[in-house]
C-alpha positions as CSV (number, residue, x, y, z in Angstrom):
1,M,-33.3,-39.1,-36.1
2,K,-34.6,-39.4,-32.6
3,L,-31.3,-40.9,-31.4
4,N,-29.4,-37.7,-32.3
5,S,-32.0,-35.6,-30.5
6,V,-31.7,-37.7,-27.3
7,R,-27.9,-37.5,-27.5
8,Q,-28.0,-33.7,-27.9
9,R,-30.3,-33.3,-24.9
10,F,-28.2,-35.7,-22.8
11,S,-25.1,-33.7,-23.7
12,T,-26.8,-30.4,-22.7
13,V,-27.9,-31.9,-19.4
14,R,-24.4,-33.2,-18.8
15,R,-22.8,-29.8,-19.4
16,F,-25.4,-28.1,-17.1
17,L,-24.7,-30.6,-14.3
18,A,-20.9,-30.2,-14.7
19,T,-21.3,-26.4,-14.5
20,V,-23.5,-26.7,-11.4
21,L,-21.0,-29.1,-9.7
22,F,-18.1,-26.8,-10.5
23,S,-19.9,-23.8,-9.1
24,V,-20.9,-25.6,-5.9
25,C,-17.3,-26.7,-5.4
26,A,-16.0,-23.2,-5.9
27,I,-18.5,-21.7,-3.4
28,A,-17.6,-24.4,-0.9
29,F,-13.9,-23.8,-1.3
30,V,-14.3,-20.0,-0.7
31,W,-16.8,-20.6,2.1
32,H,-14.3,-23.0,3.8
33,F,-11.7,-20.2,4.2
34,A,-14.3,-17.8,5.6
35,F,-15.3,-20.2,8.5
36,F,-12.0,-21.9,9.2
37,S,-9.6,-18.9,9.3
38,N,-7.4,-18.3,12.3
39,P,-9.4,-16.1,14.7
40,V,-6.6,-16.1,17.3
41,A,-4.5,-13.9,15.1
42,M,-7.2,-11.2,15.3
43,A,-7.5,-11.4,19.1
44,N,-4.4,-9.3,19.8
45,P,-3.9,-6.5,17.2
46,A,-0.9,-5.0,19.0
47,P,1.8,-6.1,16.5
48,I,-0.4,-4.9,13.7
49,S,-0.7,-1.5,15.3
50,I,3.0,-1.2,15.7
51,A,3.4,-2.1,12.0
52,E,0.7,0.4,11.0
53,A,2.2,3.2,13.1
54,D,5.6,2.6,11.5
55,A,4.0,2.6,8.0
56,G,2.1,5.8,9.0
57,D,5.4,7.5,10.0
58,R,7.0,6.4,6.7
59,A,4.0,7.7,4.8
60,Q,4.2,11.1,6.5
61,E,8.0,11.3,5.8
62,A,7.3,10.5,2.2
63,A,4.7,13.2,2.1
64,D,7.2,15.7,3.5
65,D,9.7,14.7,0.8
66,V,7.0,15.1,-1.9
67,A,6.0,18.5,-0.5
68,K,9.7,19.7,-0.6
69,G,10.1,18.5,-4.1
70,S,6.9,20.1,-5.2
71,K,7.7,23.4,-3.6
72,N,11.2,23.4,-5.2
73,L,9.6,22.7,-8.6
74,I,7.2,25.6,-8.1
75,R,9.9,28.0,-7.0
76,D,12.1,27.0,-10.0
77,T,9.2,27.5,-12.4
78,K,8.5,30.9,-10.8
79,N,12.1,31.9,-11.2
80,K,12.2,30.8,-14.9
81,V,9.1,32.8,-15.7
82,K,10.7,35.9,-14.1
83,Q,13.9,35.3,-16.0
84,T,12.0,34.9,-19.3
85,A,10.0,38.1,-18.6
86,N,13.2,40.0,-17.9
87,K,14.9,38.7,-21.0
88,N,12.0,39.8,-23.2
89,A,12.0,43.3,-21.6
90,A,15.8,43.5,-22.1
91,K,15.5,42.5,-25.7
92,V,12.9,45.3,-26.3
93,D,15.1,47.8,-24.4
94,R,18.1,46.9,-26.6
95,A,16.1,47.1,-29.8
96,D,14.6,50.5,-29.0
97,D,17.1,52.9,-27.4
98,E,14.9,56.0,-27.2
99,G,12.3,54.8,-24.7
100,S,9.2,54.4,-26.9
101,V,5.7,53.2,-26.0
102,V,6.7,49.6,-26.9
103,E,9.5,49.7,-24.4
104,G,7.2,51.0,-21.7
105,K,4.6,48.3,-22.5
106,A,7.3,45.6,-22.4
107,K,8.3,46.8,-18.9
108,R,4.7,46.8,-17.7
109,D,4.2,43.4,-19.1
110,R,7.4,42.2,-17.3
111,D,6.2,43.6,-14.0
112,R,2.7,42.1,-14.5
113,I,4.2,38.7,-15.4
114,E,6.5,38.7,-12.4
115,Q,3.5,39.7,-10.1
116,R,1.4,36.9,-11.5
117,A,4.2,34.4,-11.2
118,E,4.6,35.3,-7.5
119,E,0.8,35.0,-6.9
120,D,0.5,31.7,-8.8
121,A,3.5,30.3,-7.0
122,A,2.1,31.3,-3.6
123,R,-1.3,29.9,-4.5
124,T,0.2,26.6,-5.7
125,E,2.4,26.3,-2.6
126,K,-0.6,26.8,-0.4
127,A,-2.5,24.1,-2.3
128,V,0.4,21.7,-1.9
129,D,0.5,22.5,1.9
130,N,-3.3,21.9,2.2
131,N,-3.1,18.6,0.4
132,I,-0.1,17.4,2.4
133,N,-1.8,18.4,5.7
134,A,-5.0,16.6,4.7
135,F,-2.9,13.5,3.9
136,K,-1.1,13.7,7.2
137,R,-4.4,14.2,9.1
138,T,-5.8,11.1,7.4
139,V,-2.7,9.0,8.3
140,D,-3.0,10.2,11.9
141,N,-6.7,9.3,12.0
142,I,-5.9,5.8,10.7
143,K,-3.1,5.4,13.2
144,D,-5.5,6.5,16.0
145,A,-8.1,4.0,14.8
146,F,-5.6,1.2,14.9
147,S,-4.2,2.2,18.2
148,N,-7.6,2.0,20.0
């Protein structure tokens, strides 16, 4: 019985030593790249700055494209809301020829919906402009940081 106990302990010690050896090798491998990297490549960052400036310009152009697409979507949505409000008011007008209270309410609702659509679209476009401008300022700050 004692022989199995010794084998089990020996097996446990062997696994522990293998794990420690593997961990030390992994740490040494990672450490090797930290100390023996090429520091000459970081001495002159000019090519990196040119690449970063070019990437910054592309990012700003992409932001402009996104802003245009977003604003077009906002305007299309506003126009569709207005069209729907006008259609609903026209349906009520056709259904009731004598100008009842329901027709007046439908027209007031139409006007209110159109006004809110205008306000919501303006607010949303302003938010898009603010976000795009913040993004552009961030890109400019990053380009300035790399150019110095």
